[in-house]
C-alpha positions in Angstrom: 113.8 84.2 106.8 113.5 87.5 104.8 110.6 88.1 102.1 113.1 90.8 100.5 113.9 92.7 97.6 116.9 95.3 97.2 117.1 98.9 96.3 116.1 100.4 92.9 115.8 102.5 90.2 114.7 106.2 89.2 112.8 106.7 86.3 112.9 110.4 84.3 110.1 112.6 85.3 107.7 113.9 82.6 107.4 117.6 81.7 105.3 119.3 84.5 102.3 119.4 82.2 102.5 116.1 81.2 102.4 115.1 85.2 99.9 117.5 85.7 97.6 115.9 82.9 98.2 112.7 84.5 96.5 113.9 87.5 97.5 115.4 91.1 101.1 114.1 90.4 103.6 115.7 92.9 107.3 116.8 92.2 109.1 114.1 94.3 111.5 114.5 97.2 114.6 116.2 94.7 117.1 115.1 97.7 116.4 111.2 96.9 118.3 109.4 94.2 115.9 108.3 92.1 115.4 105.6 88.9 116.3 106.8 85.4 114.4 104.5 82.4 115.9 104.7 79.2 111.9 104.0 77.4 109.9 105.5 80.6 108.9 108.4 82.2 107.8 107.9 85.6 105.2 110.4 87.6 105.3 110.3 91.6 101.9 110.3 92.8 100.1 109.9 95.8 96.9 107.9 97.3 95.5 107.9 100.8 94.7 105.1 102.1 91.7 104.4 105.2 93.7 105.8 107.9 94.1 109.4 106.1 98.2 108.2 105.3 99.5 109.0 102.5 101.1 106.6 100.0 103.8 107.2 97.3 103.2 106.1 94.5 105.0 105.1 91.2 103.7 105.2 87.7 105.5 104.9 84.3 104.4 105.6 80.9 106.4 103.9 77.8 108.1 106.8 76.1 106.7 105.9 72.7 103.2 105.8 73.9 100.8 107.7 71.8 97.8 106.3 73.0 96.2 103.5 76.0 98.4 101.2 76.8 98.1 98.1 78.9 99.2 98.3 82.5 101.3 96.1 85.4 100.2 96.6 89.0 102.8 95.4 91.6 102.3 94.1 94.6 105.3 93.6 96.7 106.5 91.4 99.3 106.4 91.3 102.9 109.4 93.4 104.2 109.9 96.7 105.2 111.8 97.7 101.8 111.1 100.4 98.8 110.0 99.3 95.9 111.9 102.0 94.1 115.2 100.9 93.2 117.1 104.1 91.9 120.7 101.5 91.5 119.0 99.5 89.0 118.7 95.4 89.1 120.4 94.9 92.4 118.6 92.1 92.9 116.0 89.3 91.0 113.0 91.3 92.2 114.1 94.9 91.1 115.4 93.1 87.7 111.7 92.3 87.5 110.4 95.9 88.0 113.2 97.0 85.7 112.7 94.9 82.6 109.4 95.1 82.7 109.4 98.8 82.7 112.0 99.0 79.7 111.0 96.3 77.8 107.3 95.7 78.0 106.0 99.3 76.6 103.6 99.0 79.2 102.5 101.4 81.8 103.2 100.1 85.6 102.1 101.5 88.8 103.9 100.2 92.0 103.2 101.7 96.0 105.4 102.3 98.9 103.9 100.5 101.8 102.6 102.7 105.1 106.2 103.6 106.7 108.3 102.9 104.0 110.4 105.4 101.1 108.0 108.6 101.5 105.1 107.1 102.5 103.5 107.7 105.7 103.3 105.6 108.7 105.3 103.1 110.9 105.7 99.9 108.6 106.9 97.8 111.4 103.8 98.5 113.4 101.5 98.5 110.3 98.8 95.6 110.3 97.9 93.4 106.7 94.8 95.0 106.6 96.1 98.7 106.8 98.6 97.7 103.8 95.9 95.7 102.1 93.7 99.0 102.3 96.8 100.9 100.6 97.0 98.6 97.9 93.3 98.7 97.0 93.6 102.8 97.2 96.4 102.5 94.6 94.9 100.0 92.5 91.7 102.8 92.4 94.2 105.4 91.4 95.0 103.7 88.2 91.6 104.7 86.7 92.8 108.3 86.4 95.7 107.7 84.4 94.1 108.3 80.5 97.2 106.6 79.0 96.0 103.3 80.7 94.2 101.0 78.9 91.4 100.2 81.9 90.9 97.0 80.1 94.3 95.6 79.9 95.4 95.5 83.3 97.9 92.8 84.9 98.4 92.3 88.4 102.1 91.1 89.3 102.3 90.0 93.0 105.9 88.9 94.4 106.3 86.8 97.3 103.9 87.5 100.0 101.9 89.9 97.9 101.9 87.2 95.1 99.3 85.2 97.3 97.7 88.3 98.3 97.4 90.0 95.2 93.6 89.0 94.0 92.4 91.2 97.2 93.8 94.3 95.9 91.9 94.7 92.8 88.3 95.3 94.0 85.9 95.3 91.1 88.5 96.5 88.4 88.7 94.1 85.4 91.9 92.4 85.4 92.7 90.5 82.6 95.6 88.3 84.6 97.7 87.8 87.6 101.2 86.8 88.0 102.0 85.0 91.1 105.3 84.8 91.5 107.4 83.3 94.4 104.0 83.2 96.1 101.3 80.7 98.6 98.1 79.9 98.2 97.6 77.7 101.6 97.0 79.0 105.1 99.6 80.9 107.0 100.0 78.7 109.8 100.6 75.5 107.3 103.6 78.0 105.1 105.0 78.8 108.8 105.1 74.7 109.9 106.3 73.9 106.6 109.4 76.8 107.1 110.2 75.9 110.3 111.0 72.2 109.5 112.9 73.4 106.4 114.8 75.8 108.8 115.7 73.2 111.5 116.6 70.2 109.2 119.3 72.6 108.0 120.7 72.9 111.5 123.9 70.3 111.2 123.8 70.8 115.6 120.4 69.0 115.5 119.3 65.7 115.1 116.6 64.5 113.4 114.9 63.6 116.6 115.5 67.0 117.9 114.1 68.3 114.8 110.6 66.1 115.1 110.5 67.3 118.9 110.7 71.0 117.6 108.0 70.9 115.1 105.7 69.2 117.5 106.4 72.4 119.8 105.7 74.6 116.9 102.9 73.0 116.5 101.3 74.5 119.4 103.4 77.7 119.4 101.8 78.4 116.0 98.3 77.9 116.8 98.3 80.2 119.8 100.0 82.4 117.8 98.1 82.5 114.5 95.1 81.1 115.7 94.3 82.1 119.4 96.0 85.5 118.6 98.5 85.6 121.2 101.9 87.8 120.8 104.9 85.2 120.9 105.9 86.9 124.4 102.8 85.9 125.6 103.5 82.6 124.9 106.8 82.2 125.9 105.4 83.6 129.3 102.8 80.7 129.6 105.5 78.2 128.2 108.8 78.8 129.2 110.0 75.4 127.7 109.8 76.9 124.2 112.3 80.0 125.0 115.3 78.3 122.9 112.2 77.5 120.2 111.5 81.3 119.6 114.0 83.4 117.8 112.2 86.6 116.8 110.4 90.1 118.1 108.4 89.2 121.7 105.5 91.3 119.6 106.0 90.1 116.1 108.1 88.4 113.6 110.1 89.4 110.3 109.9 92.7 111.0 106.1 93.1 111.2 103.7 92.9 114.3 101.7 89.2 115.4 98.6 90.9 113.9 99.8 91.2 110.6 100.3 87.7 110.4 97.1 86.3 112.5 95.7 88.6 109.8 97.3 86.6 106.6 96.1 83.0 109.1 92.5 84.3 108.9 92.3 84.7 105.1 90.8 81.8 102.7 93.4 81.8 99.8 91.1 78.9 98.6 88.4 81.3 98.2 90.3 83.8 97.0 91.7 81.9 94.2 88.8 79.9 93.0 86.5 82.7 92.8 89.1 84.5 90.0 87.9 85.1 86.6 91.1 85.8 85.4 94.0 83.7 83.7 97.0 83.1 86.1 100.6 82.4 85.7 102.1 80.6 88.9 106.4 81.1 89.0 108.5 79.3 91.7 112.1 78.8 91.7 113.4 75.1 92.6 115.8 76.9 95.4 113.6 79.0 97.0 113.7 78.1 100.3 111.0 80.8 101.6 108.0 79.9 99.9 107.8 75.8 98.9 106.8 74.6 95.7 104.0 73.5 97.9 102.8 77.1 98.5 103.0 78.1 95.2 101.5 74.9 93.7 98.5 74.9 95.7 97.7 78.8 93.6 97.8 76.9 90.3 95.8 73.5 91.6 92.9 75.9 93.2 92.4 77.9 90.1 92.4 75.0 88.0 90.3 72.7 90.4 88.0 75.9 90.1 88.4 76.8 86.4 90.7 73.9 84.8 93.4 75.3 82.3 93.0 78.5 83.6 96.4 78.5 85.5 99.8 77.8 84.3 102.7 76.5 86.8 106.4 77.2 85.9 109.4 75.8 88.0 112.8 77.6 87.5 115.3 75.1 87.8 117.6 76.3 90.9 116.4 79.6 91.1 116.0 81.0 94.6 113.3 83.2 96.3 114.0 86.1 93.9 114.1 84.1 91.3 117.7 84.4 90.9 120.4 82.0 89.5 123.8 83.0 90.9 122.7 86.0 92.2 121.1 87.3 88.9 117.4 87.2 87.8 116.8 84.2 85.7 116.5 84.9 81.9 113.4 83.4 81.5 111.7 85.1 83.7 110.3 88.5 82.6 110.5 86.7 78.7 108.0 84.1 80.1 105.7 86.8 81.7 105.8 89.4 78.8 104.8 86.3 76.3 101.8 85.1 78.7 100.4 88.9 79.3 100.4 89.4 75.2 99.2 86.0 74.6 96.5 87.1 77.5 95.6 90.5 75.4 95.0 88.4 72.1 92.3 86.5 73.7 88.8 88.4 73.1 
C-alpha cells in the first residue's frame, strides 16, 4: 500500500530582483534538476518549523499576472516523496500540479516535508505533528507574497493530505477545500477496511482465512493505534500474529508508528464539520488505498453540518492517483478549476 506520488517538474526562476521582492527567496541548489513551466515563474523559498528545521517551499506565479491573483496551497500525501516534478507529468498527482500551475492563472504553493528533497530532517522518523507544523509554517508564509490575493486562497489536499488539510490553515481565510483520494473517518476504520481489501485480493486465502485475519487485525490495530504500542512490541507479546504483520517493527509504509497514532488521535468529524468554506471531494472508483467510504465521509460530514456545502465526485475507473490507464483522468483538473472559479464568483 502506497500513498504515492512520483517526481515532477521544474519552474523557470524569476530574475533575482523579483525573487527578492517576494521576500527571503533563496537560490536553489543549481545541481538539482528543476521544473520549468511555460506559463509560470517559480521562487524557491524556505520556512522554519517548530523544530527549527528549514523546509523548502515552491511558489509559482503566473507570468501574465499584473496584480493580485488567487492561490492554491497544496497538502501532500503520506509517503516521503518530493512534490517537485522536474520530469513533468510522471504520475496523476504530478499532472494535477503541472496542469493547475500552467492552466489556472493562479499562484501555487507547495512544500517538501521534513527530510524530503532540500528540507531538513529525517522523513522516516518524522511524526505527523511535526509534518503538520511544517505545513502551518508554509501556509503562514503565503501572506508575505504581494501578488497573492489573501481572500482567494484554495487548499488542495491529496491522499492523506486531503483528509487533514483543514488543519494546515490556522486562522487564515480559505475560499474552498478540494480533497482528492482522501479520508474522513478514523485511521483505525481506514486500516481495517484496507487490510480486508488486501487480504481478499490474496488468492491463496479462503474467505474463512480472511475473516480470521481481520479479527486478529482488529486487536492488532487497537494495540498499535489506540494503545500506542509499536508493531514489534505487539508481535513480541502475540507471536501468533507474526505472519500477519508485513511491515517494520517500529512503523509502517516508511513512517514511524507515532505518525499513525497521531492520525488516530484526530477527530476528523469535528475538523470537517467546523468548516465554513465549501468543499469538493474527488474519488476514483478503482482506488484501492482510500475507499469510497473514506472519501464520502468528508462530504457527508460537511453536508450534515452545512447542507449543500460539499460536492462529491466519483471518477469511473480512476485509481488512487486519479489515473485511468496510467494517465490523469482528463476531467479532474477542469472540474477543479470550474469549481474554484465558481467559488470566486460567490460574494
